[in-house]
Backbone as XML, in Angstrom:
<?xml version="1.0"?>
<chain id="A" units="angstrom">
  <residue number="1" name="MET">
    <atom name="N" x="-166.058" y="-10.947" z="4.790"/>
    <atom name="CA" x="-166.099" y="-12.340" z="4.371"/>
    <atom name="C" x="-166.090" y="-13.220" z="5.620"/>
  </residue>
  <residue number="2" name="PRO">
    <atom name="N" x="-167.060" y="-14.117" z="5.752"/>
    <atom name="CA" x="-167.111" y="-14.970" z="6.933"/>
    <atom name="C" x="-165.953" y="-15.963" z="6.938"/>
  </residue>
  <residue number="3" name="ARG">
    <atom name="N" x="-165.546" y="-16.311" z="8.145"/>
    <atom name="CA" x="-164.463" y="-17.274" z="8.283"/>
    <atom name="C" x="-164.948" y="-18.667" z="7.946"/>
  </residue>
  <residue number="4" name="GLN">
    <atom name="N" x="-164.052" y="-19.473" z="7.430"/>
    <atom name="CA" x="-164.363" y="-20.867" z="7.135"/>
    <atom name="C" x="-163.766" y="-21.727" z="8.238"/>
  </residue>
  <residue number="5" name="TYR">
    <atom name="N" x="-164.642" y="-22.417" z="8.979"/>
    <atom name="CA" x="-164.186" y="-23.291" z="10.057"/>
    <atom name="C" x="-164.262" y="-24.737" z="9.581"/>
  </residue>
  <residue number="6" name="PRO">
    <atom name="N" x="-163.280" y="-25.561" z="9.949"/>
    <atom name="CA" x="-163.382" y="-26.986" z="9.617"/>
    <atom name="C" x="-164.558" y="-27.623" z="10.370"/>
  </residue>
  <residue number="7" name="TYR">
    <atom name="N" x="-164.998" y="-28.771" z="9.845"/>
    <atom name="CA" x="-166.176" y="-29.450" z="10.387"/>
    <atom name="C" x="-166.025" y="-29.753" z="11.879"/>
  </residue>
  <residue number="8" name="TRP">
    <atom name="N" x="-164.868" y="-30.304" z="12.269"/>
    <atom name="CA" x="-164.705" y="-30.704" z="13.676"/>
    <atom name="C" x="-164.643" y="-29.493" z="14.596"/>
  </residue>
  <residue number="9" name="ASP">
    <atom name="N" x="-164.107" y="-28.387" z="14.100"/>
    <atom name="CA" x="-164.116" y="-27.167" z="14.897"/>
    <atom name="C" x="-165.545" y="-26.682" z="15.120"/>
  </residue>
  <residue number="10" name="LEU">
    <atom name="N" x="-166.386" y="-26.762" z="14.072"/>
    <atom name="CA" x="-167.784" y="-26.357" z="14.216"/>
    <atom name="C" x="-168.485" y="-27.212" z="15.260"/>
  </residue>
  <residue number="11" name="LYS">
    <atom name="N" x="-168.241" y="-28.523" z="15.233"/>
    <atom name="CA" x="-168.835" y="-29.409" z="16.230"/>
    <atom name="C" x="-168.384" y="-29.028" z="17.638"/>
  </residue>
  <residue number="12" name="PHE">
    <atom name="N" x="-167.097" y="-28.751" z="17.781"/>
    <atom name="CA" x="-166.542" y="-28.382" z="19.079"/>
    <atom name="C" x="-167.156" y="-27.077" z="19.580"/>
  </residue>
  <residue number="13" name="TYR">
    <atom name="N" x="-167.227" y="-26.084" z="18.707"/>
    <atom name="CA" x="-167.813" y="-24.793" z="19.105"/>
    <atom name="C" x="-169.309" y="-24.932" z="19.402"/>
  </residue>
  <residue number="14" name="TYR">
    <atom name="N" x="-169.985" y="-25.791" z="18.640"/>
    <atom name="CA" x="-171.413" y="-25.991" z="18.895"/>
    <atom name="C" x="-171.634" y="-26.590" z="20.282"/>
  </residue>
  <residue number="15" name="TRP">
    <atom name="N" x="-170.815" y="-27.560" z="20.669"/>
    <atom name="CA" x="-170.996" y="-28.163" z="22.000"/>
    <atom name="C" x="-170.632" y="-27.187" z="23.116"/>
  </residue>
  <residue number="16" name="ILE">
    <atom name="N" x="-169.709" y="-26.285" z="22.838"/>
    <atom name="CA" x="-169.451" y="-25.209" z="23.806"/>
    <atom name="C" x="-170.712" y="-24.356" z="23.946"/>
  </residue>
  <residue number="17" name="HIS">
    <atom name="N" x="-171.336" y="-24.018" z="22.821"/>
    <atom name="CA" x="-172.580" y="-23.245" z="22.828"/>
    <atom name="C" x="-173.668" y="-23.980" z="23.620"/>
  </residue>
  <residue number="18" name="VAL">
    <atom name="N" x="-173.843" y="-25.267" z="23.362"/>
    <atom name="CA" x="-174.889" y="-26.047" z="24.045"/>
    <atom name="C" x="-174.651" y="-26.067" z="25.544"/>
  </residue>
  <residue number="19" name="ASN">
    <atom name="N" x="-173.427" y="-26.356" z="25.954"/>
    <atom name="CA" x="-173.120" y="-26.416" z="27.387"/>
    <atom name="C" x="-173.271" y="-25.053" z="28.057"/>
  </residue>
  <residue number="20" name="LYS">
    <atom name="N" x="-172.865" y="-24.007" z="27.369"/>
    <atom name="CA" x="-172.988" y="-22.659" z="27.938"/>
    <atom name="C" x="-174.452" y="-22.280" z="28.106"/>
  </residue>
  <residue number="21" name="GLN">
    <atom name="N" x="-175.286" y="-22.562" z="27.103"/>
    <atom name="CA" x="-176.712" y="-22.216" z="27.189"/>
    <atom name="C" x="-177.429" y="-23.052" z="28.249"/>
  </residue>
  <residue number="22" name="LYS">
    <atom name="N" x="-177.050" y="-24.312" z="28.388"/>
    <atom name="CA" x="-177.661" y="-25.145" z="29.431"/>
    <atom name="C" x="-177.266" y="-24.650" z="30.816"/>
  </residue>
  <residue number="23" name="SER">
    <atom name="N" x="-176.040" y="-24.179" z="30.955"/>
    <atom name="CA" x="-175.619" y="-23.669" z="32.261"/>
    <atom name="C" x="-176.344" y="-22.371" z="32.615"/>
  </residue>
  <residue number="24" name="LEU">
    <atom name="N" x="-176.772" y="-21.613" z="31.595"/>
    <atom name="CA" x="-177.516" y="-20.375" z="31.831"/>
    <atom name="C" x="-179.033" y="-20.597" z="31.806"/>
  </residue>
  <residue number="25" name="TRP">
    <atom name="N" x="-179.476" y="-21.850" z="31.713"/>
    <atom name="CA" x="-180.895" y="-22.221" z="31.666"/>
    <atom name="C" x="-181.588" y="-21.648" z="30.435"/>
  </residue>
  <residue number="26" name="ASN">
    <atom name="N" x="-180.864" y="-21.522" z="29.347"/>
    <atom name="CA" x="-181.433" y="-21.099" z="28.071"/>
    <atom name="C" x="-181.529" y="-22.304" z="27.153"/>
  </residue>
  <residue number="27" name="ILE">
    <atom name="N" x="-182.303" y="-22.157" z="26.097"/>
    <atom name="CA" x="-182.444" y="-23.235" z="25.120"/>
    <atom name="C" x="-181.406" y="-23.016" z="24.028"/>
  </residue>
  <residue number="28" name="PRO">
    <atom name="N" x="-180.535" y="-23.996" z="23.766"/>
    <atom name="CA" x="-179.545" y="-23.816" z="22.699"/>
    <atom name="C" x="-180.204" y="-23.941" z="21.325"/>
  </residue>
  <residue number="29" name="CYS">
    <atom name="N" x="-179.592" y="-23.322" z="20.325"/>
    <atom name="CA" x="-180.126" y="-23.442" z="18.969"/>
    <atom name="C" x="-179.654" y="-24.762" z="18.366"/>
  </residue>
  <residue number="30" name="SER">
    <atom name="N" x="-180.228" y="-25.125" z="17.258"/>
    <atom name="CA" x="-179.839" y="-26.374" z="16.608"/>
    <atom name="C" x="-178.476" y="-26.200" z="15.928"/>
  </residue>
  <residue number="31" name="TYR">
    <atom name="N" x="-177.907" y="-27.326" z="15.547"/>
    <atom name="CA" x="-176.581" y="-27.294" z="14.918"/>
    <atom name="C" x="-176.622" y="-26.540" z="13.598"/>
  </residue>
  <residue number="32" name="THR">
    <atom name="N" x="-177.663" y="-26.766" z="12.803"/>
    <atom name="CA" x="-177.741" y="-26.081" z="11.505"/>
    <atom name="C" x="-177.887" y="-24.573" z="11.685"/>
  </residue>
  <residue number="33" name="THR">
    <atom name="N" x="-178.641" y="-24.158" z="12.693"/>
    <atom name="CA" x="-178.785" y="-22.730" z="12.954"/>
    <atom name="C" x="-177.450" y="-22.134" z="13.400"/>
  </residue>
  <residue number="34" name="PHE">
    <atom name="N" x="-176.721" y="-22.878" z="14.227"/>
    <atom name="CA" x="-175.413" y="-22.413" z="14.689"/>
    <atom name="C" x="-174.462" y="-22.223" z="13.513"/>
  </residue>
  <residue number="35" name="VAL">
    <atom name="N" x="-174.429" y="-23.198" z="12.609"/>
    <atom name="CA" x="-173.550" y="-23.101" z="11.433"/>
    <atom name="C" x="-173.998" y="-21.941" z="10.552"/>
  </residue>
  <residue number="36" name="ARG">
    <atom name="N" x="-175.306" y="-21.765" z="10.388"/>
    <atom name="CA" x="-175.830" y="-20.664" z="9.577"/>
    <atom name="C" x="-175.438" y="-19.317" z="10.172"/>
  </residue>
  <residue number="37" name="ARG">
    <atom name="N" x="-175.433" y="-19.234" z="11.503"/>
    <atom name="CA" x="-175.007" y="-17.987" z="12.158"/>
    <atom name="C" x="-173.580" y="-17.638" z="11.766"/>
  </residue>
  <residue number="38" name="LEU">
    <atom name="N" x="-172.694" y="-18.628" z="11.806"/>
    <atom name="CA" x="-171.282" y="-18.384" z="11.499"/>
    <atom name="C" x="-171.087" y="-18.069" z="10.020"/>
  </residue>
  <residue number="39" name="ARG">
    <atom name="N" x="-171.827" y="-18.742" z="9.146"/>
    <atom name="CA" x="-171.644" y="-18.518" z="7.714"/>
    <atom name="C" x="-172.196" y="-17.174" z="7.277"/>
  </residue>
  <residue number="40" name="LYS">
    <atom name="N" x="-173.174" y="-16.640" z="8.003"/>
    <atom name="CA" x="-173.739" y="-15.345" z="7.618"/>
    <atom name="C" x="-172.966" y="-14.176" z="8.210"/>
  </residue>
  <residue number="41" name="GLY">
    <atom name="N" x="-171.876" y="-14.453" z="8.927"/>
    <atom name="CA" x="-171.002" y="-13.375" z="9.361"/>
    <atom name="C" x="-171.014" y="-13.076" z="10.844"/>
  </residue>
  <residue number="42" name="MET">
    <atom name="N" x="-171.756" y="-13.820" z="11.657"/>
    <atom name="CA" x="-171.743" y="-13.577" z="13.101"/>
    <atom name="C" x="-170.405" y="-14.062" z="13.647"/>
  </residue>
  <residue number="43" name="ASN">
    <atom name="N" x="-169.818" y="-13.294" z="14.555"/>
    <atom name="CA" x="-168.532" y="-13.740" z="15.085"/>
    <atom name="C" x="-168.745" y="-14.902" z="16.059"/>
  </residue>
  <residue number="44" name="LEU">
    <atom name="N" x="-167.670" y="-15.612" z="16.340"/>
    <atom name="CA" x="-167.759" y="-16.847" z="17.107"/>
    <atom name="C" x="-168.264" y="-16.596" z="18.523"/>
  </residue>
  <residue number="45" name="HIS">
    <atom name="N" x="-167.840" y="-15.523" z="19.160"/>
    <atom name="CA" x="-168.267" y="-15.222" z="20.526"/>
    <atom name="C" x="-169.780" y="-15.028" z="20.591"/>
  </residue>
  <residue number="46" name="ASP">
    <atom name="N" x="-170.335" y="-14.255" z="19.657"/>
    <atom name="CA" x="-171.781" y="-14.028" z="19.654"/>
    <atom name="C" x="-172.547" y="-15.306" z="19.330"/>
  </residue>
  <residue number="47" name="ALA">
    <atom name="N" x="-172.022" y="-16.111" z="18.421"/>
    <atom name="CA" x="-172.701" y="-17.360" z="18.066"/>
    <atom name="C" x="-172.758" y="-18.318" z="19.255"/>
  </residue>
  <residue number="48" name="ILE">
    <atom name="N" x="-171.720" y="-18.318" z="20.091"/>
    <atom name="CA" x="-171.694" y="-19.210" z="21.245"/>
    <atom name="C" x="-172.577" y="-18.689" z="22.365"/>
  </residue>
  <residue number="49" name="TYR">
    <atom name="N" x="-172.541" y="-17.405" z="22.627"/>
    <atom name="CA" x="-173.201" y="-16.869" z="23.813"/>
    <atom name="C" x="-174.638" y="-16.401" z="23.596"/>
  </residue>
  <residue number="50" name="ARG">
    <atom name="N" x="-175.135" y="-16.405" z="22.369"/>
    <atom name="CA" x="-176.533" y="-16.013" z="22.140"/>
    <atom name="C" x="-177.426" y="-17.240" z="22.163"/>
  </residue>
  <residue number="51" name="PRO">
    <atom name="N" x="-178.516" y="-17.198" z="22.934"/>
    <atom name="CA" x="-179.417" y="-18.351" z="22.966"/>
    <atom name="C" x="-180.277" y="-18.422" z="21.705"/>
  </residue>
  <residue number="52" name="ARG">
    <atom name="N" x="-181.081" y="-19.432" z="21.633"/>
    <atom name="CA" x="-181.987" y="-19.599" z="20.496"/>
    <atom name="C" x="-183.001" y="-18.468" z="20.472"/>
  </residue>
  <residue number="53" name="VAL">
    <atom name="N" x="-183.301" y="-17.977" z="19.298"/>
    <atom name="CA" x="-184.274" y="-16.896" z="19.142"/>
    <atom name="C" x="-185.640" y="-17.536" z="18.967"/>
  </residue>
  <residue number="54" name="GLU">
    <atom name="N" x="-186.518" y="-17.338" z="19.960"/>
    <atom name="CA" x="-187.812" y="-18.017" z="19.941"/>
    <atom name="C" x="-188.716" y="-17.532" z="18.827"/>
  </residue>
  <residue number="55" name="SER">
    <atom name="N" x="-188.592" y="-16.273" z="18.417"/>
    <atom name="CA" x="-189.486" y="-15.758" z="17.382"/>
    <atom name="C" x="-189.201" y="-16.380" z="16.032"/>
  </residue>
  <residue number="56" name="GLN">
    <atom name="N" x="-188.000" y="-16.904" z="15.835"/>
    <atom name="CA" x="-187.656" y="-17.512" z="14.551"/>
    <atom name="C" x="-187.926" y="-19.004" z="14.517"/>
  </residue>
  <residue number="57" name="VAL">
    <atom name="N" x="-188.275" y="-19.590" z="15.647"/>
    <atom name="CA" x="-188.537" y="-21.020" z="15.694"/>
    <atom name="C" x="-189.967" y="-21.250" z="15.243"/>
  </residue>
  <residue number="58" name="ARG">
    <atom name="N" x="-190.135" y="-22.173" z="14.318"/>
    <atom name="CA" x="-191.484" y="-22.464" z="13.829"/>
    <atom name="C" x="-192.223" y="-23.261" z="14.881"/>
  </residue>
  <residue number="59" name="LYS">
    <atom name="N" x="-193.407" y="-22.784" z="15.231"/>
    <atom name="CA" x="-194.213" y="-23.466" z="16.240"/>
    <atom name="C" x="-195.547" y="-23.852" z="15.633"/>
  </residue>
  <residue number="60" name="LYS">
    <atom name="N" x="-196.034" y="-24.978" z="16.052"/>
    <atom name="CA" x="-197.350" y="-25.412" z="15.602"/>
    <atom name="C" x="-198.401" y="-24.658" z="16.403"/>
  </residue>
  <residue number="61" name="LYS">
    <atom name="N" x="-199.390" y="-24.152" z="15.726"/>
    <atom name="CA" x="-200.435" y="-23.403" z="16.401"/>
    <atom name="C" x="-201.269" y="-24.379" z="17.229"/>
  </residue>
  <residue number="62" name="THR">
    <atom name="N" x="-201.292" y="-24.173" z="18.538"/>
    <atom name="CA" x="-201.953" y="-25.131" z="19.414"/>
    <atom name="C" x="-203.408" y="-24.782" z="19.668"/>
  </residue>
  <residue number="63" name="THR">
    <atom name="N" x="-203.754" y="-23.519" z="19.584"/>
    <atom name="CA" x="-205.132" y="-23.144" z="19.831"/>
    <atom name="C" x="-205.788" y="-22.729" z="18.522"/>
  </residue>
  <residue number="64" name="THR">
    <atom name="N" x="-207.069" y="-23.036" z="18.402"/>
    <atom name="CA" x="-207.792" y="-22.637" z="17.214"/>
    <atom name="C" x="-208.543" y="-21.353" z="17.515"/>
  </residue>
  <residue number="65" name="SER">
    <atom name="N" x="-208.763" y="-20.578" z="16.489"/>
    <atom name="CA" x="-209.451" y="-19.315" z="16.680"/>
    <atom name="C" x="-210.944" y="-19.546" z="16.859"/>
  </residue>
  <residue number="66" name="VAL">
    <atom name="N" x="-211.621" y="-18.524" z="17.340"/>
    <atom name="CA" x="-213.060" y="-18.613" z="17.564"/>
    <atom name="C" x="-213.782" y="-18.800" z="16.237"/>
  </residue>
  <residue number="67" name="GLU">
    <atom name="N" x="-213.316" y="-18.108" z="15.201"/>
    <atom name="CA" x="-213.951" y="-18.220" z="13.892"/>
    <atom name="C" x="-213.828" y="-19.630" z="13.341"/>
  </residue>
  <residue number="68" name="ALA">
    <atom name="N" x="-212.662" y="-20.244" z="13.548"/>
    <atom name="CA" x="-212.470" y="-21.610" z="13.061"/>
    <atom name="C" x="-213.392" y="-22.573" z="13.796"/>
  </residue>
  <residue number="69" name="ASN">
    <atom name="N" x="-213.568" y="-22.373" z="15.108"/>
    <atom name="CA" x="-214.481" y="-23.235" z="15.859"/>
    <atom name="C" x="-215.915" y="-23.074" z="15.380"/>
  </residue>
  <residue number="70" name="ILE">
    <atom name="N" x="-216.325" y="-21.828" z="15.087"/>
    <atom name="CA" x="-217.693" y="-21.583" z="14.608"/>
    <atom name="C" x="-217.889" y="-22.221" z="13.240"/>
  </residue>
  <residue number="71" name="ARG">
    <atom name="N" x="-216.915" y="-22.069" z="12.334"/>
    <atom name="CA" x="-217.021" y="-22.689" z="11.007"/>
    <atom name="C" x="-217.105" y="-24.203" z="11.125"/>
  </residue>
  <residue number="72" name="ARG">
    <atom name="N" x="-216.279" y="-24.786" z="11.982"/>
    <atom name="CA" x="-216.277" y="-26.228" z="12.159"/>
    <atom name="C" x="-217.618" y="-26.715" z="12.694"/>
  </residue>
  <residue number="73" name="ARG">
    <atom name="N" x="-218.151" y="-26.001" z="13.665"/>
    <atom name="CA" x="-219.433" y="-26.365" z="14.267"/>
    <atom name="C" x="-220.569" y="-26.277" z="13.236"/>
  </residue>
  <residue number="74" name="GLU">
    <atom name="N" x="-220.558" y="-25.207" z="12.403"/>
    <atom name="CA" x="-221.589" y="-25.056" z="11.374"/>
    <atom name="C" x="-221.492" y="-26.163" z="10.330"/>
  </residue>
  <residue number="75" name="LYS">
    <atom name="N" x="-220.280" y="-26.514" z="9.948"/>
    <atom name="CA" x="-220.110" y="-27.573" z="8.958"/>
    <atom name="C" x="-220.617" y="-28.906" z="9.507"/>
  </residue>
  <residue number="76" name="LEU">
    <atom name="N" x="-220.305" y="-29.195" z="10.757"/>
    <atom name="CA" x="-220.783" y="-30.436" z="11.356"/>
    <atom name="C" x="-222.300" y="-30.425" z="11.496"/>
  </residue>
  <residue number="77" name="ASN">
    <atom name="N" x="-222.888" y="-29.274" z="11.808"/>
    <atom name="CA" x="-224.341" y="-29.184" z="11.890"/>
    <atom name="C" x="-224.977" y="-29.402" z="10.517"/>
  </residue>
  <residue number="78" name="ASP">
    <atom name="N" x="-224.352" y="-28.851" z="9.471"/>
    <atom name="CA" x="-224.878" y="-29.051" z="8.118"/>
    <atom name="C" x="-224.825" y="-30.521" z="7.717"/>
  </residue>
  <residue number="79" name="GLU">
    <atom name="N" x="-223.806" y="-31.212" z="8.144"/>
    <atom name="CA" x="-223.659" y="-32.623" z="7.786"/>
    <atom name="C" x="-224.370" y="-33.546" z="8.772"/>
  </residue>
  <residue number="80" name="ASN">
    <atom name="N" x="-225.042" y="-32.980" z="9.758"/>
    <atom name="CA" x="-225.768" y="-33.746" z="10.780"/>
    <atom name="C" x="-224.855" y="-34.680" z="11.571"/>
  </residue>
  <residue number="81" name="VAL">
    <atom name="N" x="-223.711" y="-34.210" z="11.925"/>
    <atom name="CA" x="-222.794" y="-34.978" z="12.756"/>
    <atom name="C" x="-223.060" y="-34.595" z="14.203"/>
  </residue>
  <residue number="82" name="MET">
    <atom name="N" x="-223.342" y="-35.585" z="15.032"/>
    <atom name="CA" x="-223.614" y="-35.300" z="16.439"/>
    <atom name="C" x="-222.301" y="-35.104" z="17.177"/>
  </residue>
  <residue number="83" name="ILE">
    <atom name="N" x="-222.258" y="-34.071" z="17.970"/>
    <atom name="CA" x="-221.080" y="-33.777" z="18.771"/>
    <atom name="C" x="-221.451" y="-34.070" z="20.213"/>
  </residue>
  <residue number="84" name="LEU">
    <atom name="N" x="-220.799" y="-35.043" z="20.800"/>
    <atom name="CA" x="-221.100" y="-35.443" z="22.168"/>
    <atom name="C" x="-219.941" y="-35.080" z="23.077"/>
  </residue>
  <residue number="85" name="ASP">
    <atom name="N" x="-220.266" y="-34.557" z="24.233"/>
    <atom name="CA" x="-219.250" y="-34.311" z="25.242"/>
    <atom name="C" x="-218.993" y="-35.608" z="25.993"/>
  </residue>
  <residue number="86" name="PHE">
    <atom name="N" x="-217.970" y="-35.609" z="26.835"/>
    <atom name="CA" x="-217.643" y="-36.805" z="27.597"/>
    <atom name="C" x="-218.771" y="-37.178" z="28.560"/>
  </residue>
  <residue number="87" name="ASP">
    <atom name="N" x="-219.431" y="-36.168" z="29.134"/>
    <atom name="CA" x="-220.536" y="-36.459" z="30.059"/>
    <atom name="C" x="-221.669" y="-37.154" z="29.326"/>
  </residue>
  <residue number="88" name="GLU">
    <atom name="N" x="-221.985" y="-36.679" z="28.117"/>
    <atom name="CA" x="-223.057" y="-37.302" z="27.345"/>
    <atom name="C" x="-222.689" y="-38.724" z="26.937"/>
  </residue>
  <residue number="89" name="ILE">
    <atom name="N" x="-221.430" y="-38.949" z="26.592"/>
    <atom name="CA" x="-220.991" y="-40.295" z="26.214"/>
    <atom name="C" x="-221.116" y="-41.238" z="27.408"/>
  </residue>
  <residue number="90" name="GLU">
    <atom name="N" x="-220.735" y="-40.767" z="28.595"/>
    <atom name="CA" x="-220.850" y="-41.613" z="29.790"/>
    <atom name="C" x="-222.305" y="-41.936" z="30.097"/>
  </residue>
  <residue number="91" name="LYS">
    <atom name="N" x="-223.212" y="-40.967" z="29.899"/>
    <atom name="CA" x="-224.632" y="-41.231" z="30.128"/>
    <atom name="C" x="-225.149" y="-42.288" z="29.159"/>
  </residue>
  <residue number="92" name="LEU">
    <atom name="N" x="-224.732" y="-42.188" z="27.897"/>
    <atom name="CA" x="-225.159" y="-43.182" z="26.914"/>
    <atom name="C" x="-224.616" y="-44.566" z="27.247"/>
  </residue>
  <residue number="93" name="GLU">
    <atom name="N" x="-223.395" y="-44.640" z="27.725"/>
    <atom name="CA" x="-222.825" y="-45.933" z="28.092"/>
    <atom name="C" x="-223.562" y="-46.536" z="29.283"/>
  </residue>
  <residue number="94" name="ASN">
    <atom name="N" x="-223.991" y="-45.682" z="30.228"/>
    <atom name="CA" x="-224.718" y="-46.187" z="31.386"/>
    <atom name="C" x="-226.121" y="-46.655" z="31.014"/>
  </residue>
  <residue number="95" name="LEU">
    <atom name="N" x="-226.752" y="-45.999" z="30.027"/>
    <atom name="CA" x="-228.083" y="-46.410" z="29.602"/>
    <atom name="C" x="-228.064" y="-47.732" z="28.849"/>
  </residue>
  <residue number="96" name="ASN">
    <atom name="N" x="-227.074" y="-47.919" z="28.011"/>
    <atom name="CA" x="-226.972" y="-49.140" z="27.213"/>
    <atom name="C" x="-225.725" y="-49.907" z="27.624"/>
  </residue>
  <residue number="97" name="PRO">
    <atom name="N" x="-225.831" y="-50.726" z="28.669"/>
    <atom name="CA" x="-224.632" y="-51.476" z="29.063"/>
    <atom name="C" x="-224.269" y="-52.484" z="27.969"/>
  </residue>
  <residue number="98" name="PRO">
    <atom name="N" x="-223.001" y="-52.747" z="27.793"/>
    <atom name="CA" x="-222.599" y="-53.684" z="26.748"/>
    <atom name="C" x="-223.100" y="-55.089" z="27.060"/>
  </residue>
  <residue number="99" name="LYS">
    <atom name="N" x="-223.551" y="-55.779" z="26.023"/>
    <atom name="CA" x="-224.051" y="-57.142" z="26.194"/>
    <atom name="C" x="-222.865" y="-58.090" z="26.295"/>
  </residue>
  <residue number="100" name="ILE">
    <atom name="N" x="-222.908" y="-58.901" z="27.294"/>
    <atom name="CA" x="-221.820" y="-59.848" z="27.525"/>
    <atom name="C" x="-222.207" y="-61.168" z="26.884"/>
  </residue>
  <residue number="101" name="LYS">
    <atom name="N" x="-221.376" y="-61.660" z="26.005"/>
    <atom name="CA" x="-221.632" y="-62.944" z="25.354"/>
    <atom name="C" x="-221.012" y="-64.051" z="26.189"/>
  </residue>
  <residue number="102" name="ILE">
    <atom name="N" x="-221.843" y="-65.005" z="26.513"/>
    <atom name="CA" x="-221.364" y="-66.154" z="27.264"/>
    <atom name="C" x="-221.025" y="-67.237" z="26.249"/>
  </residue>
  <residue number="103" name="PRO">
    <atom name="N" x="-219.818" y="-67.723" z="26.281"/>
    <atom name="CA" x="-219.448" y="-68.737" z="25.291"/>
    <atom name="C" x="-220.195" y="-70.056" z="25.540"/>
  </residue>
  <residue number="104" name="LYS">
    <atom name="N" x="-220.485" y="-70.745" z="24.451"/>
    <atom name="CA" x="-221.157" y="-72.034" z="24.562"/>
    <atom name="C" x="-220.194" y="-73.050" z="25.155"/>
  </residue>
  <residue number="105" name="PRO">
    <atom name="N" x="-220.749" y="-73.945" z="25.964"/>
    <atom name="CA" x="-219.860" y="-74.982" z="26.494"/>
    <atom name="C" x="-219.443" y="-75.943" z="25.377"/>
  </residue>
  <residue number="106" name="LYS">
    <atom name="N" x="-218.216" y="-76.355" z="25.420"/>
    <atom name="CA" x="-217.710" y="-77.246" z="24.382"/>
    <atom name="C" x="-218.208" y="-78.667" z="24.631"/>
  </residue>
  <residue number="107" name="LYS">
    <atom name="N" x="-218.514" y="-79.335" z="23.536"/>
    <atom name="CA" x="-219.008" y="-80.719" z="23.633"/>
    <atom name="C" x="-217.823" y="-81.668" z="23.687"/>
  </residue>
  <residue number="108" name="ASN">
    <atom name="N" x="-217.990" y="-82.666" z="24.493"/>
    <atom name="CA" x="-216.933" y="-83.672" z="24.519"/>
    <atom name="C" x="-217.154" y="-84.664" z="23.373"/>
  </residue>
  <residue number="109" name="LEU">
    <atom name="N" x="-216.311" y="-85.635" z="23.255"/>
    <atom name="CA" x="-216.335" y="-86.563" z="22.128"/>
    <atom name="C" x="-217.621" y="-87.385" z="22.092"/>
  </residue>
  <residue number="110" name="LEU">
    <atom name="N" x="-218.112" y="-87.811" z="23.239"/>
    <atom name="CA" x="-219.334" y="-88.615" z="23.297"/>
    <atom name="C" x="-220.547" y="-87.797" z="22.836"/>
  </residue>
  <residue number="111" name="GLN">
    <atom name="N" x="-220.627" y="-86.561" z="23.276"/>
    <atom name="CA" x="-221.743" y="-85.706" z="22.868"/>
    <atom name="C" x="-221.691" y="-85.419" z="21.366"/>
  </residue>
  <residue number="112" name="ARG">
    <atom name="N" x="-220.534" y="-85.255" z="20.810"/>
    <atom name="CA" x="-220.417" y="-85.047" z="19.360"/>
    <atom name="C" x="-220.880" y="-86.281" z="18.590"/>
  </residue>
  <residue number="113" name="PHE">
    <atom name="N" x="-220.495" y="-87.418" z="19.094"/>
    <atom name="CA" x="-220.876" y="-88.670" z="18.428"/>
    <atom name="C" x="-222.398" y="-88.851" z="18.457"/>
  </residue>
  <residue number="114" name="ILE">
    <atom name="N" x="-223.018" y="-88.569" z="19.593"/>
    <atom name="CA" x="-224.486" y="-88.677" z="19.720"/>
    <atom name="C" x="-225.156" y="-87.676" z="18.784"/>
  </residue>
  <residue number="115" name="TRP">
    <atom name="N" x="-224.632" y="-86.480" z="18.714"/>
    <atom name="CA" x="-225.211" y="-85.465" z="17.826"/>
    <atom name="C" x="-225.091" y="-85.910" z="16.365"/>
  </residue>
  <residue number="116" name="TRP">
    <atom name="N" x="-223.996" y="-86.535" z="15.999"/>
    <atom name="CA" x="-223.774" y="-87.006" z="14.620"/>
    <atom name="C" x="-224.759" y="-88.109" z="14.265"/>
  </residue>
  <residue number="117" name="ILE">
    <atom name="N" x="-225.044" y="-89.003" z="15.216"/>
    <atom name="CA" x="-226.001" y="-90.105" z="14.985"/>
    <atom name="C" x="-227.406" y="-89.556" z="14.843"/>
  </residue>
  <residue number="118" name="LYS">
    <atom name="N" x="-227.786" y="-88.575" z="15.686"/>
    <atom name="CA" x="-229.122" y="-87.985" z="15.614"/>
    <atom name="C" x="-229.326" y="-87.243" z="14.286"/>
  </residue>
  <residue number="119" name="LYS">
    <atom name="N" x="-228.290" y="-86.698" z="13.787"/>
    <atom name="CA" x="-228.353" y="-85.933" z="12.548"/>
    <atom name="C" x="-228.724" y="-86.826" z="11.371"/>
  </residue>
  <residue number="120" name="LYS">
    <atom name="N" x="-228.251" y="-88.049" z="11.367"/>
    <atom name="CA" x="-228.506" y="-88.961" z="10.255"/>
    <atom name="C" x="-229.832" y="-89.540" z="10.397"/>
  </residue>
</chain>
């Protein structure tokens, strides 16, 4: 039967775990994982001195597989979506420089009055 620790004791033991793992240049586990370790029957010494288990940490997949890239490329080709690299985008920007709009000069009061008279 696992021991029942009061809340403040768990916090205290968790910070001992965090400080110990930082001093050993390891990554400490989260508070919920630490509490789960104790509730599932791990003794206090092992819970404090064991670092985070990397295989159990959920990681976002950062690289896509070759098959996924091929499927994505085929789908974009079917939909006629042009895929441009940065070099191609820079070439297009150099060919078509952006048009600069020059603002119209503002009319003063006399010019507005003359324009109003001509209009009538």
